[in-house]
ChimeraX commands (.cxc) that place a marker at each C-alpha (Angstrom):
marker #1 position 24.08,-1.30,-27.13 radius 0.5
marker #1 position 24.36,-3.52,-30.22 radius 0.5
marker #1 position 22.78,-6.96,-30.37 radius 0.5
marker #1 position 26.04,-8.88,-29.83 radius 0.5
marker #1 position 27.11,-6.94,-26.74 radius 0.5
marker #1 position 23.54,-7.05,-25.42 radius 0.5
marker #1 position 23.47,-10.84,-25.71 radius 0.5
marker #1 position 26.83,-11.13,-23.92 radius 0.5
marker #1 position 25.56,-8.95,-21.10 radius 0.5
marker #1 position 22.31,-10.86,-21.01 radius 0.5
marker #1 position 24.09,-14.19,-20.74 radius 0.5
marker #1 position 26.30,-13.02,-17.87 radius 0.5
marker #1 position 23.50,-11.18,-16.10 radius 0.5
marker #1 position 21.07,-14.05,-16.32 radius 0.5
marker #1 position 23.66,-16.46,-15.09 radius 0.5
marker #1 position 24.31,-14.33,-12.04 radius 0.5
marker #1 position 20.63,-14.00,-11.22 radius 0.5
marker #1 position 19.78,-17.59,-11.92 radius 0.5
marker #1 position 22.71,-18.89,-9.88 radius 0.5
marker #1 position 21.35,-17.31,-6.73 radius 0.5
marker #1 position 17.99,-18.99,-7.23 radius 0.5
marker #1 position 19.73,-22.31,-7.85 radius 0.5
marker #1 position 21.98,-22.34,-4.78 radius 0.5
marker #1 position 21.37,-25.43,-2.71 radius 0.5
marker #1 position 20.25,-27.41,-5.78 radius 0.5
marker #1 position 22.24,-29.65,-8.05 radius 0.5
marker #1 position 25.06,-27.92,-9.90 radius 0.5
marker #1 position 24.21,-29.81,-13.07 radius 0.5
marker #1 position 22.72,-27.86,-15.94 radius 0.5
marker #1 position 19.51,-29.85,-15.47 radius 0.5
marker #1 position 18.96,-27.79,-12.32 radius 0.5
marker #1 position 17.38,-25.07,-14.49 radius 0.5
marker #1 position 14.49,-26.91,-16.16 radius 0.5
marker #1 position 12.13,-25.33,-18.63 radius 0.5
marker #1 position 8.86,-24.14,-17.15 radius 0.5
marker #1 position 6.73,-23.67,-20.25 radius 0.5
marker #1 position 3.99,-21.62,-18.63 radius 0.5
marker #1 position 0.67,-22.75,-17.22 radius 0.5
marker #1 position -1.36,-24.94,-19.61 radius 0.5
marker #1 position -4.63,-23.16,-18.80 radius 0.5
marker #1 position -3.24,-19.63,-18.82 radius 0.5
marker #1 position -5.02,-16.85,-20.65 radius 0.5
marker #1 position -3.78,-14.79,-23.54 radius 0.5
marker #1 position -4.68,-12.31,-26.26 radius 0.5
marker #1 position -4.57,-12.81,-30.03 radius 0.5
marker #1 position -3.85,-9.59,-31.92 radius 0.5
marker #1 position -4.96,-9.52,-35.57 radius 0.5
marker #1 position -3.02,-6.74,-37.25 radius 0.5
marker #1 position -5.18,-6.98,-40.38 radius 0.5
marker #1 position -8.10,-5.51,-38.41 radius 0.5
marker #1 position -6.36,-2.65,-36.59 radius 0.5
marker #1 position -7.08,0.90,-37.81 radius 0.5
marker #1 position -4.75,2.67,-35.39 radius 0.5
marker #1 position -7.54,4.39,-33.44 radius 0.5
marker #1 position -5.57,4.18,-30.14 radius 0.5
marker #1 position -8.68,3.19,-28.16 radius 0.5
marker #1 position -6.54,0.54,-26.47 radius 0.5
marker #1 position -4.06,3.18,-25.33 radius 0.5
marker #1 position -6.81,5.33,-23.83 radius 0.5
marker #1 position -8.40,2.35,-22.06 radius 0.5
marker #1 position -5.06,1.25,-20.59 radius 0.5
marker #1 position -4.32,4.77,-19.43 radius 0.5
marker #1 position -7.65,5.01,-17.62 radius 0.5
marker #1 position -7.58,1.50,-16.13 radius 0.5
marker #1 position -4.06,1.87,-14.72 radius 0.5
marker #1 position -4.44,5.47,-13.59 radius 0.5
marker #1 position -1.55,6.69,-15.74 radius 0.5
marker #1 position -0.80,10.38,-16.35 radius 0.5
marker #1 position -2.47,12.07,-19.31 radius 0.5
marker #1 position -0.28,12.04,-22.43 radius 0.5
marker #1 position 1.17,15.21,-23.92 radius 0.5
marker #1 position -1.20,14.86,-26.86 radius 0.5
marker #1 position -4.77,13.52,-26.61 radius 0.5
marker #1 position -5.51,9.97,-27.71 radius 0.5
marker #1 position -7.48,11.17,-30.73 radius 0.5
marker #1 position -4.42,12.99,-32.06 radius 0.5
marker #1 position -3.10,10.68,-34.76 radius 0.5
marker #1 position 0.05,12.73,-35.38 radius 0.5
marker #1 position 1.86,10.60,-32.81 radius 0.5
marker #1 position 1.68,7.71,-35.28 radius 0.5
marker #1 position 4.21,9.44,-37.51 radius 0.5
marker #1 position 6.96,8.39,-35.10 radius 0.5
marker #1 position 7.78,4.96,-33.71 radius 0.5
marker #1 position 7.16,4.82,-29.98 radius 0.5
marker #1 position 8.03,2.40,-27.22 radius 0.5
marker #1 position 6.25,1.63,-23.98 radius 0.5
marker #1 position 7.23,3.82,-21.05 radius 0.5
marker #1 position 6.44,4.53,-17.41 radius 0.5
marker #1 position 3.47,6.61,-18.59 radius 0.5
marker #1 position 2.29,4.36,-21.41 radius 0.5
marker #1 position 2.01,0.62,-20.88 radius 0.5
marker #1 position 0.81,0.08,-24.44 radius 0.5
marker #1 position 1.41,2.02,-27.65 radius 0.5
marker #1 position 0.31,1.67,-31.26 radius 0.5
marker #1 position 2.75,2.23,-34.12 radius 0.5
marker #1 position 2.11,2.64,-37.84 radius 0.5
marker #1 position 4.06,0.78,-40.52 radius 0.5
marker #1 position 4.02,1.52,-44.23 radius 0.5
marker #1 position 4.34,-1.80,-46.01 radius 0.5
marker #1 position 5.92,-1.97,-49.49 radius 0.5
marker #1 position 3.37,-3.06,-52.08 radius 0.5
marker #1 position 0.36,-2.35,-49.86 radius 0.5
marker #1 position -1.97,0.61,-50.36 radius 0.5
marker #1 position -2.60,0.98,-46.64 radius 0.5
marker #1 position -0.45,0.86,-43.49 radius 0.5
marker #1 position -0.52,-1.79,-40.79 radius 0.5
marker #1 position -0.78,-0.86,-37.14 radius 0.5
marker #1 position 0.86,-2.78,-34.34 radius 0.5
marker #1 position -0.07,-2.65,-30.68 radius 0.5
marker #1 position 2.88,-3.08,-28.29 radius 0.5
marker #1 position 2.85,-4.03,-24.59 radius 0.5
marker #1 position 4.46,-6.61,-22.33 radius 0.5
marker #1 position 4.02,-9.96,-24.08 radius 0.5
marker #1 position 3.85,-11.88,-20.77 radius 0.5
marker #1 position 6.23,-14.66,-21.79 radius 0.5
marker #1 position 5.65,-18.25,-20.74 radius 0.5
marker #1 position 9.22,-18.35,-19.43 radius 0.5
marker #1 position 9.98,-14.67,-18.73 radius 0.5
marker #1 position 13.56,-13.50,-19.07 radius 0.5
marker #1 position 12.82,-10.69,-16.61 radius 0.5
marker #1 position 11.88,-13.30,-14.00 radius 0.5
marker #1 position 14.91,-15.46,-14.77 radius 0.5
marker #1 position 17.30,-12.53,-14.57 radius 0.5
marker #1 position 16.00,-11.13,-11.28 radius 0.5
marker #1 position 18.07,-12.33,-8.30 radius 0.5
marker #1 position 15.64,-10.91,-5.71 radius 0.5
marker #1 position 12.53,-12.57,-7.17 radius 0.5
marker #1 position 10.76,-9.32,-7.95 radius 0.5
marker #1 position 8.88,-11.04,-10.78 radius 0.5
marker #1 position 6.41,-13.90,-10.84 radius 0.5
marker #1 position 4.31,-15.65,-13.46 radius 0.5
marker #1 position 0.70,-16.13,-12.39 radius 0.5
marker #1 position -1.41,-19.18,-13.38 radius 0.5
marker #1 position -3.66,-16.79,-15.30 radius 0.5
marker #1 position -0.74,-15.80,-17.54 radius 0.5
marker #1 position 0.38,-12.41,-16.24 radius 0.5
marker #1 position 3.99,-11.54,-15.47 radius 0.5
marker #1 position 3.85,-9.45,-12.29 radius 0.5
marker #1 position 6.43,-7.21,-10.66 radius 0.5
marker #1 position 6.87,-6.50,-6.94 radius 0.5
marker #1 position 8.52,-3.10,-6.35 radius 0.5
marker #1 position 8.92,-3.74,-2.62 radius 0.5
marker #1 position 11.79,-6.20,-3.17 radius 0.5
marker #1 position 13.33,-4.61,-6.28 radius 0.5
marker #1 position 16.90,-3.31,-5.79 radius 0.5
marker #1 position 16.93,-1.25,-8.97 radius 0.5
marker #1 position 19.58,-3.20,-10.86 radius 0.5
marker #1 position 17.52,-3.02,-14.07 radius 0.5
marker #1 position 18.87,-6.34,-15.32 radius 0.5
marker #1 position 15.33,-7.19,-16.40 radius 0.5
marker #1 position 15.39,-4.29,-18.85 radius 0.5
marker #1 position 18.43,-5.77,-20.57 radius 0.5
marker #1 position 17.17,-9.35,-20.35 radius 0.5
marker #1 position 13.77,-8.70,-21.93 radius 0.5
marker #1 position 13.96,-9.77,-25.59 radius 0.5
marker #1 position 11.20,-7.29,-26.42 radius 0.5
marker #1 position 12.71,-4.27,-24.60 radius 0.5
marker #1 position 9.50,-3.74,-22.63 radius 0.5
marker #1 position 10.25,-2.93,-18.95 radius 0.5
marker #1 position 10.54,0.82,-18.42 radius 0.5
marker #1 position 12.23,2.57,-15.50 radius 0.5
marker #1 position 10.52,5.43,-13.70 radius 0.5
marker #1 position 13.39,7.88,-13.88 radius 0.5
marker #1 position 10.94,10.65,-12.99 radius 0.5
marker #1 position 10.69,9.31,-9.44 radius 0.5
marker #1 position 13.91,10.18,-7.61 radius 0.5
marker #1 position 12.90,8.72,-4.25 radius 0.5
marker #1 position 11.12,5.61,-5.49 radius 0.5
marker #1 position 12.26,4.56,-8.96 radius 0.5
marker #1 position 10.62,1.31,-10.02 radius 0.5
marker #1 position 9.97,-0.75,-13.13 radius 0.5
marker #1 position 6.79,0.04,-15.03 radius 0.5
marker #1 position 5.06,-2.20,-17.57 radius 0.5
marker #1 position 1.76,-3.73,-18.60 radius 0.5
marker #1 position 0.41,-6.07,-15.90 radius 0.5
marker #1 position -2.34,-7.65,-18.04 radius 0.5
marker #1 position -4.89,-5.76,-15.88 radius 0.5
marker #1 position -4.28,-8.58,-13.41 radius 0.5
marker #1 position -5.50,-7.06,-10.15 radius 0.5
marker #1 position -8.70,-5.53,-11.52 radius 0.5
marker #1 position -9.63,-7.92,-14.30 radius 0.5
marker #1 position -7.56,-10.96,-15.22 radius 0.5
marker #1 position -7.66,-12.75,-11.87 radius 0.5
marker #1 position -11.46,-12.44,-12.00 radius 0.5
marker #1 position -11.64,-13.93,-15.48 radius 0.5
marker #1 position -12.28,-10.60,-17.19 radius 0.5
marker #1 position -10.42,-9.44,-20.32 radius 0.5
marker #1 position -7.95,-6.54,-20.13 radius 0.5
marker #1 position -9.33,-3.05,-20.60 radius 0.5
marker #1 position -7.68,-2.66,-23.99 radius 0.5
marker #1 position -9.47,-5.77,-25.29 radius 0.5
marker #1 position -12.89,-4.51,-24.20 radius 0.5
marker #1 position -12.23,-1.07,-25.68 radius 0.5
marker #1 position -11.20,-2.20,-29.17 radius 0.5
marker #1 position -13.99,-1.28,-31.64 radius 0.5
marker #1 position -12.68,-3.50,-34.46 radius 0.5
marker #1 position -12.28,-6.80,-32.57 radius 0.5
marker #1 position -8.55,-6.73,-33.20 radius 0.5
marker #1 position -7.95,-8.32,-29.80 radius 0.5
marker #1 position -9.33,-11.72,-28.85 radius 0.5
marker #1 position -9.10,-12.77,-25.20 radius 0.5
marker #1 position -9.21,-16.39,-24.06 radius 0.5
marker #1 position -7.21,-19.45,-23.11 radius 0.5
marker #1 position -3.90,-19.48,-24.92 radius 0.5
marker #1 position -4.51,-22.97,-26.31 radius 0.5
marker #1 position -7.85,-21.88,-27.77 radius 0.5
marker #1 position -6.36,-18.72,-29.22 radius 0.5
marker #1 position -3.73,-20.74,-31.07 radius 0.5
marker #1 position -6.49,-22.84,-32.62 radius 0.5
marker #1 position -8.36,-19.69,-33.68 radius 0.5
marker #1 position -5.16,-18.24,-35.15 radius 0.5
marker #1 position -4.30,-21.32,-37.19 radius 0.5
marker #1 position -7.91,-21.65,-38.36 radius 0.5
marker #1 position -7.76,-18.08,-39.72 radius 0.5
marker #1 position -4.49,-18.78,-41.49 radius 0.5
marker #1 position -5.85,-22.00,-42.98 radius 0.5
marker #1 position -9.17,-20.48,-44.05 radius 0.5
marker #1 position -7.65,-17.26,-45.44 radius 0.5
marker #1 position -4.18,-18.18,-46.73 radius 0.5
marker #1 position -4.05,-15.11,-49.00 radius 0.5
marker #1 position -4.76,-12.79,-46.09 radius 0.5
marker #1 position -2.27,-13.95,-43.47 radius 0.5
marker #1 position 1.40,-14.80,-43.21 radius 0.5
marker #1 position 1.69,-18.45,-42.22 radius 0.5
marker #1 position 2.97,-17.74,-38.72 radius 0.5
marker #1 position 1.59,-16.92,-35.30 radius 0.5
marker #1 position 4.15,-14.65,-33.71 radius 0.5
marker #1 position 4.44,-15.52,-30.02 radius 0.5
marker #1 position 3.42,-19.13,-30.41 radius 0.5
marker #1 position 7.01,-20.34,-30.10 radius 0.5
marker #1 position 9.27,-17.28,-29.85 radius 0.5
marker #1 position 11.46,-17.44,-26.72 radius 0.5
marker #1 position 9.32,-20.29,-25.40 radius 0.5
marker #1 position 5.99,-18.70,-26.27 radius 0.5
marker #1 position 4.13,-15.63,-25.07 radius 0.5
marker #1 position 0.63,-14.86,-23.80 radius 0.5
marker #1 position 0.18,-12.14,-26.41 radius 0.5
marker #1 position 0.28,-13.50,-29.95 radius 0.5
marker #1 position -0.03,-11.88,-33.38 radius 0.5
marker #1 position -1.40,-12.48,-36.87 radius 0.5
marker #1 position -0.22,-10.33,-39.77 radius 0.5
marker #1 position -0.74,-9.89,-43.50 radius 0.5
marker #1 position 2.88,-8.80,-43.94 radius 0.5
marker #1 position 6.15,-10.43,-42.88 radius 0.5
marker #1 position 6.59,-9.74,-39.20 radius 0.5
marker #1 position 9.96,-8.05,-39.63 radius 0.5
marker #1 position 8.17,-5.39,-41.73 radius 0.5
marker #1 position 5.92,-4.61,-38.77 radius 0.5
marker #1 position 8.74,-4.07,-36.29 radius 0.5
marker #1 position 8.97,-7.57,-34.81 radius 0.5
marker #1 position 12.30,-9.20,-34.00 radius 0.5
marker #1 position 12.28,-12.40,-36.06 radius 0.5
marker #1 position 15.70,-13.58,-34.91 radius 0.5
marker #1 position 14.91,-14.46,-31.30 radius 0.5
marker #1 position 14.62,-18.20,-31.76 radius 0.5
marker #1 position 12.19,-20.51,-30.01 radius 0.5
marker #1 position 14.22,-21.39,-26.93 radius 0.5
marker #1 position 13.48,-19.55,-23.67 radius 0.5
marker #1 position 16.26,-17.17,-22.65 radius 0.5
marker #1 position 17.15,-19.42,-19.69 radius 0.5
marker #1 position 18.24,-22.14,-22.14 radius 0.5
marker #1 position 21.12,-19.95,-23.29 radius 0.5
marker #1 position 22.69,-19.99,-19.84 radius 0.5
marker #1 position 21.96,-23.48,-18.50 radius 0.5
marker #1 position 25.40,-24.85,-19.37 radius 0.5
marker #1 position 27.04,-21.59,-18.41 radius 0.5
marker #1 position 25.61,-21.95,-14.92 radius 0.5
marker #1 position 27.84,-24.96,-14.26 radius 0.5
marker #1 position 31.04,-22.93,-14.75 radius 0.5
marker #1 position 29.94,-19.46,-13.69 radius 0.5
marker #1 position 32.61,-17.71,-11.56 radius 0.5
marker #1 position 31.91,-17.50,-7.84 radius 0.5
marker #1 position 31.84,-13.72,-8.05 radius 0.5
marker #1 position 28.51,-13.94,-9.84 radius 0.5
marker #1 position 27.03,-15.77,-6.86 radius 0.5
marker #1 position 28.43,-13.22,-4.42 radius 0.5
marker #1 position 27.68,-9.83,-5.99 radius 0.5
marker #1 position 23.89,-10.19,-6.01 radius 0.5
marker #1 position 23.90,-11.03,-2.29 radius 0.5
marker #1 position 26.18,-8.07,-1.55 radius 0.5
marker #1 position 24.05,-5.81,-3.73 radius 0.5
marker #1 position 20.89,-6.89,-1.94 radius 0.5
marker #1 position 22.58,-6.47,1.44 radius 0.5
marker #1 position 23.72,-2.93,0.66 radius 0.5
marker #1 position 20.21,-2.09,-0.51 radius 0.5
marker #1 position 18.63,-3.43,2.67 radius 0.5
marker #1 position 21.13,-1.56,4.84 radius 0.5
marker #1 position 20.47,1.66,2.97 radius 0.5
marker #1 position 16.73,1.15,3.24 radius 0.5
marker #1 position 16.96,0.47,6.99 radius 0.5
marker #1 position 19.11,3.56,7.47 radius 0.5
marker #1 position 16.58,5.65,5.55 radius 0.5
marker #1 position 13.75,4.33,7.73 radius 0.5
marker #1 position 15.73,5.06,10.89 radius 0.5
marker #1 position 16.44,8.61,9.73 radius 0.5
marker #1 position 12.74,9.17,9.08 radius 0.5
marker #1 position 11.85,7.78,12.52 radius 0.5
marker #1 position 14.45,10.01,14.18 radius 0.5
marker #1 position 13.14,13.04,12.29 radius 0.5
marker #1 position 9.57,12.22,13.31 radius 0.5
marker #1 position 10.62,11.89,16.96 radius 0.5
marker #1 position 12.12,15.35,17.10 radius 0.5
marker link #1:1,2 radius 0.2
marker link #1:2,3 radius 0.2
marker link #1:3,4 radius 0.2
marker link #1:4,5 radius 0.2
marker link #1:5,6 radius 0.2
marker link #1:6,7 radius 0.2
marker link #1:7,8 radius 0.2
marker link #1:8,9 radius 0.2
marker link #1:9,10 radius 0.2
marker link #1:10,11 radius 0.2
marker link #1:11,12 radius 0.2
marker link #1:12,13 radius 0.2
marker link #1:13,14 radius 0.2
marker link #1:14,15 radius 0.2
marker link #1:15,16 radius 0.2
marker link #1:16,17 radius 0.2
marker link #1:17,18 radius 0.2
marker link #1:18,19 radius 0.2
marker link #1:19,20 radius 0.2
marker link #1:20,21 radius 0.2
marker link #1:21,22 radius 0.2
marker link #1:22,23 radius 0.2
marker link #1:23,24 radius 0.2
marker link #1:24,25 radius 0.2
marker link #1:25,26 radius 0.2
marker link #1:26,27 radius 0.2
marker link #1:27,28 radius 0.2
marker link #1:28,29 radius 0.2
marker link #1:29,30 radius 0.2
marker link #1:30,31 radius 0.2
marker link #1:31,32 radius 0.2
marker link #1:32,33 radius 0.2
marker link #1:33,34 radius 0.2
marker link #1:34,35 radius 0.2
marker link #1:35,36 radius 0.2
marker link #1:36,37 radius 0.2
marker link #1:37,38 radius 0.2
marker link #1:38,39 radius 0.2
marker link #1:39,40 radius 0.2
marker link #1:40,41 radius 0.2
marker link #1:41,42 radius 0.2
marker link #1:42,43 radius 0.2
marker link #1:43,44 radius 0.2
marker link #1:44,45 radius 0.2
marker link #1:45,46 radius 0.2
marker link #1:46,47 radius 0.2
marker link #1:47,48 radius 0.2
marker link #1:48,49 radius 0.2
marker link #1:49,50 radius 0.2
marker link #1:50,51 radius 0.2
marker link #1:51,52 radius 0.2
marker link #1:52,53 radius 0.2
marker link #1:53,54 radius 0.2
marker link #1:54,55 radius 0.2
marker link #1:55,56 radius 0.2
marker link #1:56,57 radius 0.2
marker link #1:57,58 radius 0.2
marker link #1:58,59 radius 0.2
marker link #1:59,60 radius 0.2
marker link #1:60,61 radius 0.2
marker link #1:61,62 radius 0.2
marker link #1:62,63 radius 0.2
marker link #1:63,64 radius 0.2
marker link #1:64,65 radius 0.2
marker link #1:65,66 radius 0.2
marker link #1:66,67 radius 0.2
marker link #1:67,68 radius 0.2
marker link #1:68,69 radius 0.2
marker link #1:69,70 radius 0.2
marker link #1:70,71 radius 0.2
marker link #1:71,72 radius 0.2
marker link #1:72,73 radius 0.2
marker link #1:73,74 radius 0.2
marker link #1:74,75 radius 0.2
marker link #1:75,76 radius 0.2
marker link #1:76,77 radius 0.2
marker link #1:77,78 radius 0.2
marker link #1:78,79 radius 0.2
marker link #1:79,80 radius 0.2
marker link #1:80,81 radius 0.2
marker link #1:81,82 radius 0.2
marker link #1:82,83 radius 0.2
marker link #1:83,84 radius 0.2
marker link #1:84,85 radius 0.2
marker link #1:85,86 radius 0.2
marker link #1:86,87 radius 0.2
marker link #1:87,88 radius 0.2
marker link #1:88,89 radius 0.2
marker link #1:89,90 radius 0.2
marker link #1:90,91 radius 0.2
marker link #1:91,92 radius 0.2
marker link #1:92,93 radius 0.2
marker link #1:93,94 radius 0.2
marker link #1:94,95 radius 0.2
marker link #1:95,96 radius 0.2
marker link #1:96,97 radius 0.2
marker link #1:97,98 radius 0.2
marker link #1:98,99 radius 0.2
marker link #1:99,100 radius 0.2
marker link #1:100,101 radius 0.2
marker link #1:101,102 radius 0.2
marker link #1:102,103 radius 0.2
marker link #1:103,104 radius 0.2
marker link #1:104,105 radius 0.2
marker link #1:105,106 radius 0.2
marker link #1:106,107 radius 0.2
marker link #1:107,108 radius 0.2
marker link #1:108,109 radius 0.2
marker link #1:109,110 radius 0.2
marker link #1:110,111 radius 0.2
marker link #1:111,112 radius 0.2
marker link #1:112,113 radius 0.2
marker link #1:113,114 radius 0.2
marker link #1:114,115 radius 0.2
marker link #1:115,116 radius 0.2
marker link #1:116,117 radius 0.2
marker link #1:117,118 radius 0.2
marker link #1:118,119 radius 0.2
marker link #1:119,120 radius 0.2
marker link #1:120,121 radius 0.2
marker link #1:121,122 radius 0.2
marker link #1:122,123 radius 0.2
marker link #1:123,124 radius 0.2
marker link #1:124,125 radius 0.2
marker link #1:125,126 radius 0.2
marker link #1:126,127 radius 0.2
marker link #1:127,128 radius 0.2
marker link #1:128,129 radius 0.2
marker link #1:129,130 radius 0.2
marker link #1:130,131 radius 0.2
marker link #1:131,132 radius 0.2
marker link #1:132,133 radius 0.2
marker link #1:133,134 radius 0.2
marker link #1:134,135 radius 0.2
marker link #1:135,136 radius 0.2
marker link #1:136,137 radius 0.2
marker link #1:137,138 radius 0.2
marker link #1:138,139 radius 0.2
marker link #1:139,140 radius 0.2
marker link #1:140,141 radius 0.2
marker link #1:141,142 radius 0.2
marker link #1:142,143 radius 0.2
marker link #1:143,144 radius 0.2
marker link #1:144,145 radius 0.2
marker link #1:145,146 radius 0.2
marker link #1:146,147 radius 0.2
marker link #1:147,148 radius 0.2
marker link #1:148,149 radius 0.2
marker link #1:149,150 radius 0.2
marker link #1:150,151 radius 0.2
marker link #1:151,152 radius 0.2
marker link #1:152,153 radius 0.2
marker link #1:153,154 radius 0.2
marker link #1:154,155 radius 0.2
marker link #1:155,156 radius 0.2
marker link #1:156,157 radius 0.2
marker link #1:157,158 radius 0.2
marker link #1:158,159 radius 0.2
marker link #1:159,160 radius 0.2
marker link #1:160,161 radius 0.2
marker link #1:161,162 radius 0.2
marker link #1:162,163 radius 0.2
marker link #1:163,164 radius 0.2
marker link #1:164,165 radius 0.2
marker link #1:165,166 radius 0.2
marker link #1:166,167 radius 0.2
marker link #1:167,168 radius 0.2
marker link #1:168,169 radius 0.2
marker link #1:169,170 radius 0.2
marker link #1:170,171 radius 0.2
marker link #1:171,172 radius 0.2
marker link #1:172,173 radius 0.2
marker link #1:173,174 radius 0.2
marker link #1:174,175 radius 0.2
marker link #1:175,176 radius 0.2
marker link #1:176,177 radius 0.2
marker link #1:177,178 radius 0.2
marker link #1:178,179 radius 0.2
marker link #1:179,180 radius 0.2
marker link #1:180,181 radius 0.2
marker link #1:181,182 radius 0.2
marker link #1:182,183 radius 0.2
marker link #1:183,184 radius 0.2
marker link #1:184,185 radius 0.2
marker link #1:185,186 radius 0.2
marker link #1:186,187 radius 0.2
marker link #1:187,188 radius 0.2
marker link #1:188,189 radius 0.2
marker link #1:189,190 radius 0.2
marker link #1:190,191 radius 0.2
marker link #1:191,192 radius 0.2
marker link #1:192,193 radius 0.2
marker link #1:193,194 radius 0.2
marker link #1:194,195 radius 0.2
marker link #1:195,196 radius 0.2
marker link #1:196,197 radius 0.2
marker link #1:197,198 radius 0.2
marker link #1:198,199 radius 0.2
marker link #1:199,200 radius 0.2
marker link #1:200,201 radius 0.2
marker link #1:201,202 radius 0.2
marker link #1:202,203 radius 0.2
marker link #1:203,204 radius 0.2
marker link #1:204,205 radius 0.2
marker link #1:205,206 radius 0.2
marker link #1:206,207 radius 0.2
marker link #1:207,208 radius 0.2
marker link #1:208,209 radius 0.2
marker link #1:209,210 radius 0.2
marker link #1:210,211 radius 0.2
marker link #1:211,212 radius 0.2
marker link #1:212,213 radius 0.2
marker link #1:213,214 radius 0.2
marker link #1:214,215 radius 0.2
marker link #1:215,216 radius 0.2
marker link #1:216,217 radius 0.2
marker link #1:217,218 radius 0.2
marker link #1:218,219 radius 0.2
marker link #1:219,220 radius 0.2
marker link #1:220,221 radius 0.2
marker link #1:221,222 radius 0.2
marker link #1:222,223 radius 0.2
marker link #1:223,224 radius 0.2
marker link #1:224,225 radius 0.2
marker link #1:225,226 radius 0.2
marker link #1:226,227 radius 0.2
marker link #1:227,228 radius 0.2
marker link #1:228,229 radius 0.2
marker link #1:229,230 radius 0.2
marker link #1:230,231 radius 0.2
marker link #1:231,232 radius 0.2
marker link #1:232,233 radius 0.2
marker link #1:233,234 radius 0.2
marker link #1:234,235 radius 0.2
marker link #1:235,236 radius 0.2
marker link #1:236,237 radius 0.2
marker link #1:237,238 radius 0.2
marker link #1:238,239 radius 0.2
marker link #1:239,240 radius 0.2
marker link #1:240,241 radius 0.2
marker link #1:241,242 radius 0.2
marker link #1:242,243 radius 0.2
marker link #1:243,244 radius 0.2
marker link #1:244,245 radius 0.2
marker link #1:245,246 radius 0.2
marker link #1:246,247 radius 0.2
marker link #1:247,248 radius 0.2
marker link #1:248,249 radius 0.2
marker link #1:249,250 radius 0.2
marker link #1:250,251 radius 0.2
marker link #1:251,252 radius 0.2
marker link #1:252,253 radius 0.2
marker link #1:253,254 radius 0.2
marker link #1:254,255 radius 0.2
marker link #1:255,256 radius 0.2
marker link #1:256,257 radius 0.2
marker link #1:257,258 radius 0.2
marker link #1:258,259 radius 0.2
marker link #1:259,260 radius 0.2
marker link #1:260,261 radius 0.2
marker link #1:261,262 radius 0.2
marker link #1:262,263 radius 0.2
marker link #1:263,264 radius 0.2
marker link #1:264,265 radius 0.2
marker link #1:265,266 radius 0.2
marker link #1:266,267 radius 0.2
marker link #1:267,268 radius 0.2
marker link #1:268,269 radius 0.2
marker link #1:269,270 radius 0.2
marker link #1:270,271 radius 0.2
marker link #1:271,272 radius 0.2
marker link #1:272,273 radius 0.2
marker link #1:273,274 radius 0.2
marker link #1:274,275 radius 0.2
marker link #1:275,276 radius 0.2
marker link #1:276,277 radius 0.2
marker link #1:277,278 radius 0.2
marker link #1:278,279 radius 0.2
marker link #1:279,280 radius 0.2
marker link #1:280,281 radius 0.2
marker link #1:281,282 radius 0.2
marker link #1:282,283 radius 0.2
marker link #1:283,284 radius 0.2
marker link #1:284,285 radius 0.2
marker link #1:285,286 radius 0.2
marker link #1:286,287 radius 0.2
marker link #1:287,288 radius 0.2
marker link #1:288,289 radius 0.2
marker link #1:289,290 radius 0.2
marker link #1:290,291 radius 0.2
marker link #1:291,292 radius 0.2
marker link #1:292,293 radius 0.2
marker link #1:293,294 radius 0.2
marker link #1:294,295 radius 0.2
marker link #1:295,296 radius 0.2
marker link #1:296,297 radius 0.2
marker link #1:297,298 radius 0.2
marker link #1:298,299 radius 0.2
marker link #1:299,300 radius 0.2
marker link #1:300,301 radius 0.2
marker link #1:301,302 radius 0.2
view
């Protein structure tokens, strides 16, 4: 799906999902205000100039989240020869980038960026996503209807679908180690595991100060930008780099407005069908689920 068609789908899909959440409120475009995240939320600053591609973060994430063992061990660096994306079995991955004019590669860690105003949350008409005060974007599989709109809506292409599970396919992604660490004030497992202090955990506001201090103190070392400070309304995971961000695989054309801003005006003229299909879809899902439960109960009673 090219970028233009993806954006068209995103705009229509988000409008449909957002309309359901806005029913009963004013029909004016102001009914979808910007959220902007929680002011005291936590985050992680990733300094790409320090990363050596050791994949310790991948191994720590795998262990913390109880994910299946990878096909190749974490000390096998051959996987860095290909660009990888997060998946149902890998919530974070490290990729290598050869930078023109540099005598060494840069390595980039990828995971859910935990946006301040998440497009996955905005696009979901059954409220399967929530943003916690600590900064994590969490997913509830018990209410998900499997529409996968969040996968299209995410500007970073992060949510993965568990196609391997036929009976219970759900979305899989980094959860910021919320249940075991973040909500107790502890840093994610990947942060603790990093041997080179690539990852700095703390309040997002403090991390931005640290990032700008590094740029100011070492102007020859860093690009004058903190990726994630403003992109799509800001993210909890932010990056420093010694090379232009587009050369390290980042999308530099996202803009600073949250995804919801692209559909606020559209919400006032959205066709009624977009307010009906999500309800029908949810209803069909609930009916199917109830039927499945009844069948299991009948089978158990025999």
